[in-house]
C-alpha distance (Angstrom), angle and dihedral (degrees) to the residues before:
residue distance angle dihedral
X1 . . .
X2 3.79 . .
X3 3.79 92.3 .
X4 3.75 91.1 49.4
X5 3.78 91.6 47.0
X6 3.75 90.8 53.9
X7 3.77 90.8 49.3
X8 3.79 90.2 48.2
X9 3.76 91.5 60.2
X10 3.78 90.4 52.7
X11 3.78 91.3 50.2
X12 3.76 91.8 49.9
X13 3.77 92.4 50.8
X14 3.79 94.7 45.5
X15 3.78 98.5 44.8
X16 3.76 97.4 48.3
X17 3.73 116.1 28.1
X18 3.79 91.8 172.8
X19 3.79 95.1 56.8
X20 3.78 115.3 106.6
X21 3.79 106.8 -146.4
X22 3.74 96.8 -143.9
X23 3.77 129.5 134.7
X24 3.77 91.1 -136.1
X25 3.79 95.7 51.7
X26 3.75 108.9 95.3
X27 3.77 101.6 156.7
X28 3.78 125.9 62.8
X29 3.74 126.8 165.9
X30 3.76 94.0 -168.3
X31 3.77 123.8 93.1
X32 3.81 117.4 -97.5
X33 3.73 100.7 -179.3
X34 3.80 96.8 167.4
X35 3.77 126.8 139.3
X36 3.76 102.6 -100.8
X37 3.77 100.5 -148.6
X38 3.79 97.8 49.7
X39 3.78 90.7 54.4
X40 3.76 91.7 68.9
X41 3.77 97.2 34.9
X42 3.78 96.1 -107.9
X43 3.75 97.7 153.9
X44 3.80 122.5 -179.7
X45 3.78 94.9 -111.7
X46 3.77 92.1 53.7
X47 3.80 97.9 54.3
X48 3.78 121.7 92.9
X49 3.76 128.2 -133.2
X50 3.78 106.8 -86.5
X51 3.77 98.8 -175.9
X52 3.80 90.9 118.6
X53 3.76 102.7 40.6
X54 3.78 115.6 166.0
X55 3.81 120.7 -164.1
X56 3.79 114.7 -147.6
X57 3.78 126.3 -172.6
X58 3.79 108.8 -158.2
X59 3.77 134.0 178.2
X60 3.77 124.4 -126.8
X61 3.76 128.9 -137.4
X62 3.80 87.8 -97.6
X63 3.78 92.9 64.6
X64 3.83 115.3 76.5
X65 3.81 93.0 -163.0
X66 3.79 126.5 106.3
X67 3.79 114.6 -87.1
X68 3.78 113.6 -92.3
X69 3.80 120.9 -159.5
X70 3.78 122.7 180.0
X71 3.79 115.3 -169.7
X72 3.78 121.7 -164.1
X73 3.76 128.4 -161.5
X74 3.80 109.5 -96.8
X75 3.79 94.9 -112.5
X76 3.79 92.2 56.6
X77 3.79 89.9 76.1
X78 3.78 98.7 20.3
X79 3.76 111.9 130.7
X80 3.81 89.1 -133.6
X81 3.77 94.3 55.6
X82 3.79 115.0 123.2
X83 3.80 101.3 175.6
X84 3.78 122.6 93.2
X85 3.78 108.0 -136.9
X86 3.82 88.2 143.1
X87 3.80 92.0 -139.5
X88 3.80 93.8 140.4
X89 3.78 112.9 112.0
X90 3.83 110.5 -117.9
X91 3.80 114.5 -119.6
X92 3.80 115.6 -93.2
X93 3.78 131.3 -167.6
X94 3.82 106.9 -97.5
X95 3.81 98.6 35.8
X96 3.80 110.6 140.1
X97 3.80 129.3 -159.7
X98 3.79 133.8 -165.8
X99 3.80 92.0 -126.4
X100 3.76 143.3 5.7
X101 3.81 89.7 -110.5
X102 3.82 90.0 57.4
X103 3.81 91.0 50.8
X104 3.80 92.9 47.3
X105 3.80 94.5 48.0
X106 3.80 91.8 46.0
X107 3.82 92.3 54.3
X108 3.82 91.1 43.2
X109 3.83 90.6 52.5
X110 3.80 90.8 47.3
X111 3.82 89.9 49.6
X112 3.79 93.1 49.4
X113 3.79 90.8 48.9
X114 3.82 90.6 56.0
X115 3.79 96.7 38.0
X116 3.80 110.2 -104.0
X117 3.79 137.0 102.1
X118 3.79 128.7 -125.5
X119 3.78 138.4 -148.7
X120 3.78 139.0 -179.1
X121 3.78 108.8 -92.4
X122 3.80 96.3 -175.5
X123 3.79 142.6 -21.9
X124 3.77 136.1 -168.3
X125 3.79 138.3 -160.9
X126 3.77 136.0 -151.5
X127 3.80 112.7 -84.5
X128 3.81 111.9 -88.9
X129 3.78 89.7 3.7
X130 3.79 139.1 92.8
X131 3.80 92.4 -140.1
X132 3.79 113.3 121.3
X133 3.80 112.3 -122.2
X134 3.79 104.1 174.0
X135 3.79 148.7 -15.5
X136 3.80 143.3 -167.9
X137 3.81 116.7 -134.3
X138 3.78 113.7 -165.0
X139 3.79 142.4 176.7
X140 3.79 110.9 -84.7
X141 3.83 88.5 -121.2
X142 3.82 89.6 66.4
X143 3.80 119.1 123.7
X144 3.79 128.7 1.1
X145 3.77 137.1 -91.9
X146 3.76 117.7 -83.7
X147 3.81 117.9 -117.1
X148 3.80 89.4 -100.9
X149 3.80 93.5 50.9
X150 3.80 92.9 44.0
X151 3.80 89.1 65.5
X152 3.81 92.2 60.5
X153 3.79 123.5 91.4
X154 3.77 92.8 -120.3
X155 3.80 110.4 122.4
X156 3.79 115.0 -104.5
X157 3.81 110.6 -114.4
X158 3.79 99.0 161.2
X159 3.79 116.8 102.4
X160 3.80 101.8 169.9
X161 3.81 89.8 -103.0
X162 3.81 113.2 -178.7
X163 3.82 99.0 -160.0
X164 3.80 106.8 130.0
X165 3.78 149.0 125.9
X166 3.79 126.7 -134.9
X167 3.81 117.6 -146.6
X168 3.79 128.7 -161.1
X169 3.80 131.6 -173.7
X170 3.82 106.6 -124.9
X171 3.80 100.0 171.1
X172 3.77 135.1 13.2
X173 3.81 91.4 -81.9
X174 3.81 108.0 13.0
X175 3.79 128.4 90.1
X176 3.79 123.8 -164.2
X177 3.81 131.4 -158.5
X178 3.82 104.7 -124.6
X179 3.79 100.9 175.0
X180 3.78 135.0 18.7
X181 3.78 134.1 -171.9
X182 3.80 113.8 -179.1
X183 3.81 101.1 173.8
X184 3.81 117.9 100.8
X185 3.81 123.6 -162.6
X186 3.81 93.7 -147.7
X187 3.78 138.5 56.1
X188 3.78 119.8 -94.1
X189 3.79 116.5 -107.2
X190 3.83 108.1 -168.8
X191 3.79 92.9 -177.2
X192 3.80 93.6 53.7
X193 3.78 90.5 41.3
X194 3.80 89.7 59.9
X195 3.81 87.4 63.9
X196 3.80 95.4 50.2
X197 3.77 117.2 117.1
X198 3.78 94.7 -113.7
X199 3.81 94.9 54.4
X200 3.81 95.9 38.2
X201 3.80 90.6 52.1
X202 3.79 90.1 50.7
X203 3.81 90.3 49.9
X204 3.80 92.6 50.4
X205 3.79 90.2 49.7
X206 3.77 92.5 54.4
X207 3.81 93.0 48.4
X208 3.80 90.5 55.5
X209 3.79 93.6 51.5
X210 3.80 122.8 83.3
X211 3.78 108.2 -117.7
X212 3.81 97.0 -139.7
X213 3.78 117.6 171.4
X214 3.78 98.2 -127.4
X215 3.77 96.4 51.8
X216 3.80 112.8 140.4
X217 3.80 112.7 -98.0
X218 3.81 111.6 -119.4
X219 3.81 112.6 -143.2
X220 3.77 124.2 -157.7
X221 3.78 107.3 -149.7
X222 3.77 121.9 -154.4
X223 3.78 111.5 -167.2
X224 3.79 112.6 -148.7
X225 3.80 100.7 -135.0
X226 3.82 133.0 -176.5
X227 3.80 88.8 -113.2
X228 3.78 90.9 55.6
X229 3.80 92.4 51.2
X230 3.77 98.4 42.2
X231 3.78 97.7 45.3
X232 3.78 93.0 45.1
X233 3.78 91.7 52.7
X234 3.77 96.1 38.1
X235 3.80 96.9 -120.0
X236 3.78 104.3 108.6
X237 3.77 90.4 100.4
X238 3.78 89.7 57.3
X239 3.81 93.7 65.9
X240 3.75 115.6 109.1
X241 3.79 114.6 -114.3
X242 3.77 139.5 126.8
X243 3.80 106.7 -47.8
X244 3.77 90.3 -147.1
X245 3.80 91.9 61.7
X246 3.77 112.2 104.0
X247 3.81 95.3 -20.2
X248 3.77 90.0 142.7
X249 3.78 92.5 49.1
X250 3.79 103.9 49.4
X251 3.77 141.0 38.8
X252 3.78 112.5 -80.0
X253 3.78 94.8 -127.5
X254 3.77 126.2 170.0
X255 3.78 125.7 -136.9
X256 3.79 110.3 -60.2
X257 3.83 95.6 10.9
X258 3.80 95.2 110.3
X259 3.80 90.0 53.2
X260 3.81 90.2 49.2
X261 3.82 89.8 55.9
X262 3.80 92.6 46.0
X263 3.82 93.7 47.3
X264 3.81 92.6 48.2
X265 3.80 93.4 51.2
X266 3.81 92.0 45.7
X267 3.80 91.7 50.9
X268 3.80 95.6 47.5
X269 3.80 92.9 48.9
X270 3.80 90.0 60.8
X271 3.81 91.9 62.0
X272 3.80 100.9 27.1
X273 3.83 110.5 51.2
X274 3.79 93.3 -176.0
X275 3.80 93.7 49.8
X276 3.79 109.3 126.2
X277 3.77 132.8 -163.8
X278 3.76 136.9 163.6
X279 3.79 132.9 -170.8
X280 3.79 128.6 -150.0
X281 3.80 118.1 -150.2
X282 3.79 134.2 -162.9
X283 3.79 121.1 -119.9
X284 3.80 87.0 -96.7
X285 3.80 92.3 57.2
X286 3.81 97.5 -104.8
X287 3.78 123.0 138.4
X288 3.80 111.0 -97.9
X289 3.81 109.9 163.5
X290 3.80 136.4 3.6
X291 3.80 131.3 -162.1
X292 3.80 128.0 -176.0
X293 3.80 139.2 169.0
X294 3.80 133.3 175.8
X295 3.79 129.0 -134.7
X296 3.81 94.4 -103.9
X297 3.79 92.0 55.6
X298 3.81 91.6 48.0
X299 3.80 89.8 51.3
X300 3.83 92.8 43.5
X301 3.77 90.3 58.7
X302 3.81 89.1 65.8
X303 3.82 89.0 64.0
X304 3.79 104.5 28.8
X305 3.78 104.1 26.0
X306 3.80 96.8 109.6
X307 3.82 93.9 93.3
X308 3.80 127.3 22.1
X309 3.79 134.7 173.1
X310 3.79 127.6 -151.5
X311 3.80 109.5 -136.9
X312 3.83 107.1 -155.5
X313 3.81 97.1 161.6
X314 3.81 95.6 121.5
X315 3.79 94.7 44.3
X316 3.78 95.8 44.9
X317 3.81 94.4 46.9
X318 3.82 92.4 47.8
X319 3.80 97.1 -115.7
X320 3.80 118.2 177.7
X321 3.80 86.4 -110.6
X322 3.85 106.5 56.9
X323 3.79 92.3 -152.6
X324 3.80 129.3 173.4
X325 3.83 119.8 -174.2
X326 3.81 128.8 -164.5
X327 3.81 104.0 -143.3
X328 3.78 131.4 -165.6
X329 3.81 135.2 175.5
X330 3.81 123.2 -117.5
X331 3.81 130.3 -151.6
X332 3.80 91.2 -79.4
X333 3.80 92.6 53.4
X334 3.82 90.0 -108.7
X335 3.79 122.0 139.9
X336 3.80 115.1 -108.1
X337 3.82 129.0 -171.7
X338 3.80 118.6 -110.0
X339 3.79 99.4 175.6
X340 3.81 142.6 -29.5
X341 3.78 136.8 -133.1
X342 3.79 140.7 -173.9
X343 3.79 110.0 -153.4
X344 3.79 132.7 -166.5
X345 3.80 93.6 -149.0
X346 3.80 145.0 -20.4
X347 3.79 96.6 -99.8
X348 3.78 124.0 139.8
X349 3.79 90.7 -113.0
X350 3.81 92.3 53.0
X351 3.81 95.8 47.9
X352 3.81 90.2 45.5
X353 3.80 89.9 54.3
X354 3.81 92.4 47.7
X355 3.80 97.1 47.2
X356 3.79 93.2 45.6
X357 3.80 90.8 49.9
X358 3.80 90.9 50.6
X359 3.81 94.3 44.9
X360 3.79 91.8 50.2
X361 3.82 90.1 53.3
X362 3.79 88.2 52.7
X363 3.82 91.4 56.5
X364 3.79 91.8 -104.3
X365 3.82 93.2 -66.2
X366 3.82 110.6 136.8
X367 3.83 124.5 -154.3
X368 3.79 123.2 -105.4
X369 3.79 91.2 -124.0
X370 3.79 132.4 18.4
X371 3.82 120.9 -168.0
X372 3.80 122.0 -159.2
X373 3.78 142.7 156.9
X374 3.81 121.4 -88.4
X375 3.80 95.3 -83.8
X376 3.84 109.0 150.0
X377 3.81 88.0 -150.9
X378 3.80 92.4 58.5
X379 3.79 90.2 47.4
X380 3.80 86.9 58.5
X381 3.80 99.0 41.4
X382 3.81 102.4 42.2
X383 3.84 96.8 62.3
X384 3.80 87.8 53.8
X385 3.81 95.9 49.3
X386 3.84 97.8 32.8
X387 3.82 104.2 27.2
X388 3.83 94.0 164.5
X389 3.81 98.0 42.8
X390 3.80 124.4 97.0
X391 3.80 108.2 -116.0
X392 3.80 111.0 -153.6
X393 3.80 134.0 172.7
X394 3.78 123.1 -121.1
X395 3.81 103.5 -103.1
X396 3.85 98.4 -150.8
X397 3.82 89.3 55.1
X398 3.81 90.8 49.3
X399 3.80 91.1 52.7
X400 3.80 90.7 45.0
X401 3.81 91.9 53.0
X402 3.81 89.9 52.1
X403 3.79 95.8 47.4
X404 3.82 92.3 50.3
X405 3.79 86.1 75.4
X406 3.82 94.2 47.4
X407 3.77 103.4 42.8
X408 3.79 95.0 145.9
X409 3.79 97.0 44.9
X410 3.81 107.0 86.9
X411 3.76 90.0 163.5
X412 3.80 89.8 55.7
X413 3.81 89.8 56.2
X414 3.81 90.6 53.0
X415 3.80 91.6 50.5
X416 3.82 92.1 45.7
X417 3.81 92.0 52.5
X418 3.77 90.2 49.3
X419 3.83 92.0 51.4
X420 3.80 93.1 48.4
X421 3.79 101.9 39.4
X422 3.79 105.3 30.1
X423 3.79 100.2 46.3
X424 3.78 106.5 107.6
X425 3.80 98.9 -178.0
X426 3.80 134.1 33.5
X427 3.79 95.5 -112.4
X428 3.82 89.9 51.0
X429 3.80 91.1 54.0
X430 3.80 94.9 47.2
X431 3.80 93.9 47.3
X432 3.82 91.2 46.9
X433 3.82 90.9 49.0
X434 3.80 91.8 51.3
X435 3.78 90.2 49.5
X436 3.80 91.1 49.6
X437 3.82 97.5 51.7
X438 3.80 91.0 46.5
X439 3.79 92.5 46.1
X440 3.81 92.6 54.3
X441 3.83 96.0 33.1
X442 3.81 93.7 -121.6
X443 3.80 99.7 126.7
X444 3.81 91.3 122.3
X445 3.79 96.1 47.5
X446 3.81 104.5 126.6
X447 3.81 95.3 -150.1
X448 3.80 92.9 53.3
X449 3.80 91.2 45.0
X450 3.81 92.2 52.3
X451 3.80 93.1 45.6
X452 3.78 92.6 49.6
X453 3.80 90.0 52.0
X454 3.81 88.1 53.5
X455 3.82 95.4 40.1
X456 3.81 94.6 121.7
X457 3.81 88.9 70.0
X458 3.82 97.8 54.6
X459 3.82 115.2 12.4
X460 3.84 108.8 97.9
X461 3.80 93.3 -138.9
X462 3.84 89.3 67.0
X463 3.82 96.4 43.3
X464 3.78 102.5 62.3
X465 3.79 94.0 116.0
X466 3.82 93.6 51.2
X467 3.80 120.7 94.5
X468 3.83 113.5 -135.8
X469 3.83 104.3 167.0
X470 3.80 89.9 -143.0
X471 3.82 92.9 -58.4
X472 3.80 93.3 122.2
X473 3.79 125.3 52.3
X474 3.78 118.5 -134.7
X475 3.79 102.7 178.2
X476 3.82 125.8 68.2
X477 3.80 90.8 -135.7
X478 3.78 93.3 56.2
X479 3.79 119.0 101.3
X480 3.77 111.0 176.6
X481 3.75 131.5 166.4
X482 3.79 91.1 -106.0
X483 3.81 92.6 66.9
X484 3.82 94.2 70.2
X485 3.83 131.5 61.3
X486 3.79 116.8 -82.7
X487 3.82 93.0 -118.0
X488 3.80 94.1 40.7
X489 3.78 109.8 157.3
X490 3.80 93.0 17.4
X491 3.81 105.8 60.5
X492 3.80 122.5 46.4
X493 3.79 135.1 162.6
X494 3.82 95.4 -79.5
X495 3.82 98.2 41.6
X496 3.81 110.2 127.2
X497 3.77 124.9 -136.6
X498 3.80 90.2 -112.6
X499 3.81 91.0 53.8
X500 3.79 90.9 46.8
X501 3.80 95.7 53.9
X502 3.81 91.3 43.6
X503 3.82 89.7 58.4
X504 3.82 97.6 32.8
X505 3.80 96.7 89.1
X506 3.81 91.4 40.5
X507 3.81 91.8 57.8
X508 3.80 91.9 47.2
X509 3.79 91.7 47.4
X510 3.80 90.8 50.3
X511 3.81 89.0 53.7
X512 3.80 90.8 50.4
X513 3.81 92.3 48.2
X514 3.80 90.9 47.7
X515 3.81 90.4 53.0
X516 3.82 91.9 48.5
X517 3.81 91.5 48.1
X518 3.81 92.0 49.7
X519 3.81 89.8 47.3
X520 3.80 89.4 58.2
X521 3.80 92.6 43.1
X522 3.79 91.4 51.7
X523 3.79 96.3 47.4
X524 3.81 99.8 38.4
X525 3.81 102.5 39.5
X526 3.79 129.8 64.7
X527 3.80 115.8 -139.1
X528 3.79 117.9 -126.5
X529 3.80 112.5 -109.9
X530 3.81 118.4 -131.9
X531 3.80 101.4 -172.9
X532 3.79 139.7 30.4
X533 3.82 91.3 -116.8
X534 3.80 116.0 134.8
X535 3.79 89.0 -143.1
X536 3.79 91.0 61.0
X537 3.81 95.4 48.2
X538 3.82 90.5 44.3
X539 3.81 97.6 53.8
X540 3.80 94.1 37.3
X541 3.82 84.7 76.3
X542 3.81 94.1 47.9
X543 3.80 113.5 33.0
X544 3.80 124.4 75.9
X545 3.77 114.5 -106.9
X546 3.81 97.1 -98.6
X547 3.79 96.5 43.8
X548 3.79 91.3 46.4
X549 3.80 89.4 52.8
X550 3.80 89.8 55.7
X551 3.80 92.4 46.0
X552 3.80 91.2 45.8
X553 3.80 89.3 61.3
X554 3.82 89.4 58.5
X555 3.80 90.4 50.7
X556 3.80 90.8 51.7
X557 3.80 90.9 49.5
X558 3.82 90.8 56.7
X559 3.80 86.4 86.5
X560 3.82 89.1 66.8
X561 3.80 90.8 60.7
X562 3.78 99.2 85.6
X563 3.81 101.7 168.1
X564 3.84 137.2 40.8
X565 3.79 118.7 -175.2
X566 3.80 131.1 175.8
X567 3.82 111.2 -126.1
X568 3.80 104.8 169.0
X569 3.81 142.6 12.2
X570 3.80 128.1 -162.5
X571 3.79 112.7 171.8
X572 3.78 108.2 -60.3
X573 3.82 92.7 -14.0
X574 3.78 116.6 94.3
X575 3.80 124.4 -173.5
X576 3.80 117.6 -147.2
X577 3.78 132.3 -170.8
X578 3.80 113.1 -141.7
X579 3.80 114.5 -161.2
X580 3.79 113.7 -150.2
X581 3.77 132.4 -174.4
X582 3.80 115.8 -143.8
X583 3.78 129.9 -169.2
X584 3.79 118.0 -141.3
X585 3.79 144.4 152.4
X586 3.79 89.9 -79.9
X587 3.80 93.3 49.9
X588 3.77 131.5 -101.3
X589 3.79 118.5 -18.4
X590 3.78 131.7 -174.8
X591 3.80 122.9 -136.5
X592 3.78 131.3 -174.6
X593 3.81 115.2 -143.1
X594 3.79 121.1 -165.1
X595 3.80 115.3 -137.5
X596 3.82 126.1 -176.3
X597 3.80 119.7 -153.9
X598 3.81 128.9 -170.2
X599 3.80 109.6 -154.8
X600 3.82 94.6 -164.2
X601 3.78 99.2 48.8
X602 3.81 93.9 29.7
X603 3.79 87.9 -129.0
X604 3.78 124.1 153.9
X605 3.79 132.6 -171.6
X606 3.77 128.8 -177.8
X607 3.77 124.4 -158.7
X608 3.83 89.3 -126.8
X609 3.85 88.2 65.5
X610 3.79 93.8 -146.9
X611 3.80 91.3 156.9
X612 3.80 93.9 58.5
X613 3.78 93.0 41.4
X614 3.80 99.4 44.6
X615 3.80 106.6 11.4
X616 3.82 99.6 -115.3
X617 3.80 136.1 75.9
X618 3.79 123.3 -85.0
X619 3.80 127.9 -129.4
X620 3.80 91.8 -101.8
X621 3.80 93.1 57.5
X622 3.81 91.1 44.2
X623 3.81 90.4 53.2
X624 3.82 90.7 53.3
X625 3.82 92.0 47.6
X626 3.79 89.5 50.7
X627 3.81 90.2 47.0
X628 3.82 88.3 56.8
X629 3.80 94.7 47.8
X630 3.83 96.8 -108.0
X631 3.80 103.6 153.9
X632 3.81 100.3 -168.0
X633 3.78 134.6 34.6
X634 3.83 106.5 -94.2
X635 3.80 113.1 -104.9
X636 3.80 95.1 -116.8
X637 3.81 88.6 64.8
X638 3.80 94.5 52.2
X639 3.79 101.8 80.5
X640 3.80 118.4 -150.9
X641 3.81 89.8 -136.4
X642 3.85 89.8 68.3
X643 3.81 98.0 47.4
X644 3.80 120.5 114.9
X645 3.82 89.1 -140.5
X646 3.82 92.8 50.1
X647 3.79 104.2 143.9
X648 3.79 116.3 -133.9
X649 3.78 130.0 171.7
X650 3.79 109.5 -168.2
X651 3.76 94.8 -154.0
X652 3.77 119.7 104.8
X653 3.79 121.3 -119.5
X654 3.79 108.8 -62.5
X655 3.78 91.2 -142.6
X656 3.78 120.7 -165.4
X657 3.80 122.1 1.7
X658 3.80 88.2 -141.1
X659 3.81 107.9 115.8
X660 3.79 126.7 -179.9
X661 3.81 99.8 -120.3
X662 3.78 89.6 -157.4
X663 3.78 93.0 58.8
X664 3.84 115.6 78.8
X665 3.80 90.5 -170.7
X666 3.79 89.9 63.2
X667 3.82 89.3 48.2
X668 3.79 89.4 58.1
X669 3.81 95.3 44.4
X670 3.81 92.9 48.0
X671 3.79 95.2 46.6
X672 3.81 92.7 43.4
X673 3.80 93.1 53.2
X674 3.79 92.6 47.8
X675 3.80 91.3 48.2
X676 3.79 91.9 49.4
X677 3.78 90.0 51.8
X678 3.80 90.5 54.5
X679 3.82 90.0 47.3
X680 3.80 93.8 51.1
X681 3.81 92.6 46.2
X682 3.79 91.2 44.9
X683 3.80 93.0 54.5
X684 3.80 94.2 62.3
X685 3.82 96.7 80.0
X686 3.79 142.7 -0.4
X687 3.81 91.6 -110.2
X688 3.80 92.9 52.4
X689 3.79 90.8 45.9
X690 3.82 90.5 55.8
X691 3.81 91.9 49.0
X692 3.82 92.7 47.2
X693 3.82 92.2 47.6
X694 3.79 92.0 50.5
X695 3.81 91.4 46.4
X696 3.81 91.1 52.9
X697 3.80 91.5 50.8
X698 3.80 92.6 49.1
X699 3.79 92.4 46.0
X700 3.80 92.4 50.8
X701 3.81 91.0 50.4
X702 3.81 91.2 50.3
X703 3.80 92.5 48.9
X704 3.80 91.5 49.4
X705 3.80 90.3 47.5
X706 3.80 91.0 57.0
X707 3.80 89.7 50.6
X708 3.82 91.9 49.1
X709 3.82 92.5 50.8
X710 3.79 91.9 51.4
X711 3.80 90.7 48.5
X712 3.81 92.0 51.3
X713 3.81 93.3 47.8
X714 3.81 89.6 50.5
X715 3.78 92.0 53.2
X716 3.81 92.8 49.4
């Protein structure tokens, strides 16, 4: 066994270079297509005949309850079983086994009973030792193909499934289940599962063994431990012990809070089949981190996942509810939720867990841009989880952190805003910054020094190639919804967890109702035009009400651009200088804005980068288009995400149509998803609503007719 264990570690390292062999790493997007059994040295000749497996549930000396023993018929857990009575006990946090092999075979039997295969996702050993200390067993649909594998003709079977158990050696011969995720994001396929490596290996083992009648019965023992009971029922946090113990490693929950979380998730899952949550536990079985997301948010990401912000206001300010919210922006420029988390701390390990959980729920598709606070930990973690995304800092928070040190210097704030917002080019910004710190004698201020070193993440002059979709404000006069916390006005420092979950759904529902109301306003009302510009009349028919209002301001400001001059020509690309007069506190000022225009591609780009920042063209670009006789805004500058007719269906991917006809749960899930799709499509117009309503009535009559026919035939 030791030789095989050593070899297993080599296989694991060679076959998946991207896998981090760490007991705390549960999520991995990379492919770990390694034969599970060989990793732990479970060779065919070493396995015993399991044709008469008996599953016992025993109590330990720590549990004052009466002993409970459940015995199953041997074929219920027999590796050769092909029926699906579903008598296998699902894994639960706190289960303990006498050996790793027992734990592996138990989970493999449970998987076969339901209709999926398993594999070893990762394992780890004691430092400077070959002794196995832990492992993660996962569904064989976990993860996704690597780019190299995706190019092969082999059929894709990975779905990013998160179903798994994490095992840990707690004594010399006892293994405990530390973490469990039962939910799969795919349908079960018992026939395909029979051909999975884990089940085929078990079959081949049994064929090689002599099925003699007096073979010793191998018992898998599950010790019913306090950890198993308390974690399962959400009350472990309520035990009395030293409050200083592990405070930095687990959620600081009050009595009853864990049950509140558990009850909320259980309730939502009944009405939201695609609702997903996962819990992270400490080595002692205490709740550490929680992540959850509903089906609407998962579907919304398909439409508005280009730019997201991570709202850490509650966590950073030490609220009673350590909340983190993934926030996006919809077609009305309103913030929408894309996932929630409760975190024990702001450590690298915790943020890594959270971001990997979220990314896995989003099918491994990262955003183009992610906006966060100035957390050094996030600046380390995000490039690892989202290597291709632009990580930017939330500008209002940057300015706020600076002004905290200059509360009595109103003039300093005015100068700072001017440096940040009125610098057109990089050299202008850097010279203005140097002048500012010398002027106020703050050259040695550590906060300013650190921010200047990190200026390429927050200063607008460096971010002109980054798309923000209006999620980041770049003018001091702007005050958009995205500048305040998602639960602003609902969650404060003293809000309890019970109060938070009681208002959670209300806030989300208000957001949904607001979006529906604005949809109707945008489609049924005609905005009032303020100019005779063709650009205004054109986009009044296309943009949603809020986005058109923002664009309309740019059209109005075209009148301030009183001169357009050509300064350079290179082939089809012409560079113009647009002179603009601005009114401010210090009087009227004149600015020159450089705009490049490609006559062939009808492409335009202004040095102010309004399009990348806000998602629509600025007045300077519009003036150049008008100067060149372009009557309408080119299509590439009219983003689909701002259109009033932007089609969204807030139902997650339906996946395969293959349904296990022997599983009523899959009947419900399949029918519910299809019905939701009809509902979402039917809400988009009065005509579609009428068709959907009629279709529902006809379908119900047909279903009842089938039931009536069967009842009549039974009576005859």
